[in-house]
C-alpha positions in Angstrom: 66.6 168.6 -12.5 67.0 169.8 -16.1 70.5 170.2 -17.5 72.2 168.1 -14.7 74.4 165.5 -16.4 75.8 164.0 -13.1 75.7 160.4 -12.1 72.7 159.3 -10.0 72.7 156.3 -7.6 69.7 155.1 -5.7 68.1 152.1 -4.0 64.7 150.9 -3.2 63.9 150.9 0.6 61.6 148.0 1.3 58.6 148.6 3.6 59.4 145.3 5.4 62.9 143.9 5.8 62.7 140.3 4.9 66.4 139.3 5.5 66.9 136.7 8.3 69.8 135.9 10.7 70.5 132.7 12.5 73.3 132.7 15.1 74.7 130.8 18.1 76.8 132.3 20.9 79.3 130.3 22.9 81.9 131.1 25.5 85.2 129.3 25.8 85.7 127.2 28.9 89.2 128.7 29.5 89.1 131.1 32.4 85.4 131.5 32.5 85.3 134.1 35.3 88.0 136.5 34.0 88.1 136.1 30.2 85.5 138.4 28.5 85.4 136.6 25.2 82.5 135.0 23.2 82.3 133.3 19.9 79.4 134.0 17.5 78.7 131.8 14.5 75.8 131.7 12.1 74.3 132.5 8.7 72.2 135.2 7.1 70.0 135.3 4.1 72.2 138.1 2.6 75.8 139.0 2.8 76.9 140.7 6.0 79.7 143.2 6.4 79.6 143.2 10.2 78.4 141.2 13.2 77.9 142.6 16.6 76.7 141.5 20.1 75.3 143.5 22.9 74.3 142.5 26.4 70.8 143.9 27.2 69.5 145.3 30.5 68.2 142.6 32.9 67.0 142.5 36.5 67.7 146.2 37.1 71.3 146.0 35.6 72.2 148.3 32.8 72.9 147.3 29.2 76.4 146.9 27.9 78.0 148.3 24.7 77.4 146.9 21.2 80.8 145.3 20.2 81.2 144.4 16.5 83.6 142.5 14.3 84.0 143.1 10.6 83.2 140.3 8.1 85.7 140.7 5.3 85.1 139.8 2.6 81.3 140.1 3.0 79.7 136.8 3.5 76.4 135.1 4.3 78.2 132.9 6.9 80.3 134.1 9.8 82.4 132.8 12.7 83.8 135.6 14.9 85.5 135.9 18.3 84.4 139.1 20.1 85.9 140.5 23.3 84.4 142.9 25.8 80.7 142.2 25.4 79.8 140.8 28.8 79.2 142.8 31.9 80.8 141.8 35.2 78.1 140.0 37.3 77.6 137.3 39.8 74.4 136.3 38.0 75.0 134.1 35.0 71.8 134.4 32.9 72.2 137.1 30.3 70.1 138.5 27.5 72.1 139.1 24.3 71.2 140.9 21.2 73.0 139.8 18.0 73.1 142.4 15.2 74.2 141.8 11.7 74.8 144.7 9.3 74.0 143.8 5.7 76.1 144.7 2.7 73.5 147.4 2.0 73.8 148.9 5.5 70.7 147.5 7.1 70.6 145.9 10.6 69.1 142.5 11.1 69.1 140.8 14.5 67.8 138.3 17.0 67.9 137.8 20.8 69.5 135.0 22.8 69.4 134.2 26.5 72.6 132.5 27.6 74.1 131.2 30.8 77.6 132.6 30.9 80.0 133.4 33.8 82.0 136.6 33.7 82.9 138.6 36.8 85.6 141.0 35.8 88.5 141.5 38.1 89.0 139.3 41.1 87.5 140.6 44.4 89.9 142.0 47.0 89.6 141.1 50.7 91.4 142.1 53.8 90.9 141.2 57.5 92.2 143.4 60.3 91.3 144.2 63.9 89.1 147.2 64.3 90.7 150.6 64.3 89.2 151.3 67.7 90.8 148.1 69.2 94.2 149.0 67.7 94.2 152.7 68.6 93.1 151.9 72.2 95.9 149.4 72.7 93.5 146.6 73.4 94.9 144.8 70.3 98.6 145.3 69.3 100.3 144.8 66.0 103.2 142.6 67.2 105.5 143.5 64.4 104.9 147.3 64.7 105.4 147.1 68.4 108.7 145.3 68.1 110.0 147.8 65.5 108.9 150.9 67.5 110.6 149.6 70.6 113.9 149.0 68.8 113.6 145.2 68.7 113.2 144.8 65.0 115.8 142.1 65.0 113.2 139.9 66.7 110.6 140.2 64.0 112.0 137.3 61.9 111.4 135.0 64.9 107.7 135.4 64.5 105.6 132.9 62.5 103.3 134.1 59.7 100.2 134.0 61.9 101.8 135.9 64.8 100.7 139.3 63.7 98.2 140.5 66.4 97.8 140.0 70.1 95.4 141.1 72.8 97.4 142.9 75.4 96.6 143.0 79.1 94.2 140.1 79.3 94.1 138.6 82.8 91.1 136.2 82.6 89.0 138.1 85.1 86.3 138.9 82.5 85.2 138.0 79.0 86.9 140.2 76.4 85.5 140.9 73.0 87.6 142.2 70.1 86.3 143.0 66.6 87.6 141.7 63.4 86.8 143.7 60.2 86.4 142.1 56.8 86.9 144.7 54.1 86.1 143.7 50.5 85.7 145.3 47.1 84.6 144.1 43.7 83.6 145.4 40.3 80.5 143.2 39.8 77.4 145.3 38.9 75.0 143.2 40.9 76.7 141.6 43.9 79.3 139.2 45.3 79.1 137.0 48.4 81.4 136.6 51.4 81.5 133.4 53.5 83.0 133.7 57.0 83.8 131.4 59.9 85.2 132.1 63.3 87.5 129.9 65.4 88.8 129.4 68.9 92.1 127.9 69.9 93.3 126.8 73.4 97.0 126.8 73.8 98.5 125.3 70.5 95.7 122.8 70.0 94.0 122.7 66.6 91.6 125.6 66.0 87.9 124.7 66.6 85.1 126.3 64.6 82.6 128.3 66.7 78.9 128.9 66.1 79.6 132.3 64.5 79.6 131.6 60.8 77.6 132.5 57.7 77.3 134.2 54.3 76.5 137.8 53.4 76.0 139.6 50.1 78.1 142.7 49.3 78.3 145.4 46.6 81.4 147.3 45.6 83.4 148.3 48.7 82.1 146.8 51.9 83.1 146.4 55.6 81.7 143.7 57.8 82.3 143.4 61.6 82.7 140.1 63.4 83.0 140.0 67.3 85.7 137.6 68.5 85.3 136.6 72.2 87.9 135.4 74.7 86.1 133.7 77.5 86.6 134.6 81.2 89.2 132.3 82.7 90.9 131.5 79.4 94.6 130.9 79.7 96.4 131.1 76.4 95.4 130.7 72.8 93.8 132.6 69.9 90.6 133.8 68.4 90.4 134.0 64.7 88.3 134.3 61.6 88.5 133.3 57.9 86.6 134.8 55.1 86.3 134.2 51.3 84.9 136.6 48.8 83.3 134.9 45.8 82.2 137.0 42.8 81.9 134.2 40.2 79.7 131.1 40.3 82.1 129.2 38.0 84.8 129.4 40.6 83.6 129.1 44.2 87.1 129.0 45.7 87.1 132.8 45.7 89.7 135.0 47.3 90.4 134.4 51.0 91.9 136.2 54.0 92.2 135.4 57.7 92.8 137.1 61.0 94.2 135.6 64.2 94.6 137.4 67.5 96.6 135.7 70.2 96.1 136.2 73.9 98.0 135.3 77.0 96.5 135.4 80.5 99.0 137.2 82.6 97.9 135.4 85.8 98.8 132.0 84.3 101.8 133.2 82.3 104.4 131.8 84.7 103.5 128.2 84.7 106.0 126.9 87.2 109.2 128.0 89.0 111.0 125.1 90.6 114.5 124.4 92.2 116.7 122.3 90.0 117.7 120.4 93.1 115.8 119.3 96.1 118.9 119.4 98.4 120.7 122.4 99.8 122.6 124.3 98.7 120.7 124.5 95.4 122.0 126.8 92.6 119.5 126.2 89.8 116.0 127.4 89.2 113.8 126.2 86.3 111.3 128.7 85.0 108.5 127.4 82.6 106.3 130.0 81.0 102.9 129.2 79.3 104.0 130.8 76.0 107.2 132.1 74.4 109.0 135.3 75.2 111.4 137.1 72.8 114.8 138.2 73.9 117.8 140.0 72.3 120.6 138.8 74.6 121.4 136.5 77.5 121.9 139.5 79.7 118.4 140.7 78.9 117.0 137.5 80.4 119.3 137.6 83.4 118.1 141.1 84.3 114.4 140.3 83.5 114.0 137.6 86.2 114.5 138.3 89.9 114.3 135.6 92.5 114.1 136.4 96.2 114.5 134.0 99.1 113.6 135.1 102.6 113.6 138.7 101.3 117.1 138.3 99.9 117.6 138.7 96.2 119.5 135.8 94.6 122.3 136.6 92.1 121.7 135.4 88.5 124.9 134.0 87.0 123.8 132.3 83.8 120.7 131.1 81.9 120.0 128.4 79.3 117.1 127.4 77.2 115.7 124.2 78.7 113.6 121.3 77.4 113.1 119.3 80.6 116.3 117.3 80.3 118.9 119.2 78.3 120.1 122.8 78.0 120.9 124.9 75.0 123.4 127.8 75.4 122.0 131.3 74.6 124.4 133.1 72.3 122.2 135.8 70.9 118.6 136.6 70.3 115.9 134.0 70.5 112.5 132.9 71.7 111.6 130.2 74.2 109.3 129.5 77.2 111.5 127.2 79.3 114.7 128.3 81.0 117.3 127.0 83.6 118.9 129.8 85.6 122.1 129.4 87.6 121.8 131.5 90.8 123.6 132.0 94.1 123.1 129.2 96.6 119.8 128.9 98.4 117.8 126.4 100.4 115.2 124.7 98.2 113.1 123.6 101.2 109.8 125.3 101.7 109.4 128.1 104.2 107.6 127.1 107.4 104.5 129.2 107.1 100.9 128.2 107.9 98.6 127.4 105.1 95.8 130.0 104.9 93.0 130.9 102.5 92.9 129.4 99.0 96.1 127.3 98.5 95.7 127.7 94.7 95.9 131.5 94.7 99.1 132.4 93.0 99.6 135.8 94.4 98.8 135.1 98.1 101.9 135.1 100.4 100.4 132.2 102.5 101.4 128.7 101.9 104.4 126.5 101.4 106.4 128.7 99.2 110.2 128.7 98.5 110.9 132.1 96.8 109.3 135.1 95.3 109.7 135.6 91.5 109.6 139.0 89.7 109.5 139.4 86.0 110.4 142.7 84.4 110.4 144.1 80.8 109.4 140.8 79.1 108.1 140.7 75.6 105.5 137.9 75.4 104.6 136.9 71.9 101.0 136.4 72.8 100.6 138.9 75.7 102.6 141.9 74.5 104.9 143.9 76.7 105.0 142.9 80.4 106.7 145.6 82.5 106.3 143.8 85.8 104.8 140.5 86.9 105.0 139.1 90.5 104.4 135.5 91.4 105.9 132.9 93.7 107.0 129.3 93.7 105.0 126.9 95.8 104.8 123.2 96.2 101.7 121.5 94.8 
């Protein structure tokens, strides 16, 4: 351009870029599942002003962002720590692209396949009874039931696994309740969930059942497991445990469990016996199969009614019993064994003929001493019992 006295700058653009790049990518061993940090080290045949790394698309997963770090001053060698490159995945094989920007602004690069764990945030997991079982009253939330009935002072007497119970179980038929495993995770491909169900009789150790396995999940997921209480079962629990695993470098995962207690109402009153075999007797020992919760002594005195020859005995006092010694009741508590002081009665069996099945608890036939009525009891494992009738008999 004639007459233009300005400064002119220019460069020659080569038809083929001949600069080369050599690099290695490593990942610190510290917190491999949650720390999104890599180290890139290498050399170039020309000075670089920037080095970047990008995770490429693989196995249907999208590509990640190019994350770069400045090299200052410009240099042919580099060693940089870069955060935020890796995508959260269960899979560990990843294709990376390493890109160096030369001092002249050109990009040179190479590809690497690496075996790196990174799974983003920890998975979340929750186990609960199904909404249908809860809304129908088939399963009760023990804590919520106590609070709603004005018995919140009894909640601290529960153990950590006494959260849910099956109400109204009488052993006449098999009962199935559903446990729901709800999980969520940010992995772009998947995560896995391991599960195992258990059965427990009385307070014996939990025994694994044949219902167990592993399933794959993506993002938010709900999985239903049936938990079965067998016909004729007396007292115990059904339960499940589950572990969500989103990272192959830490198979411990995040766990949750669900336990549902049950109490067969027909076997709830285990025994009712006179404290003395000679007349006049004034003590009655009541042993229940599982604990009840109570606020006061008077509550217990009014909850148990004993009748002899159609006459109601008067309850004077009650203690917690262990088979040999008594403990005074001074306030709220939980127990399954009690000694009642009542008005005098004859502890001898009534003279009635034995008919039918001698093991039937509710039949009036047999060698029985007195009738027993239980009212307004709160069974930890059976829920609220408004009325229960049984009777004492000799073996």
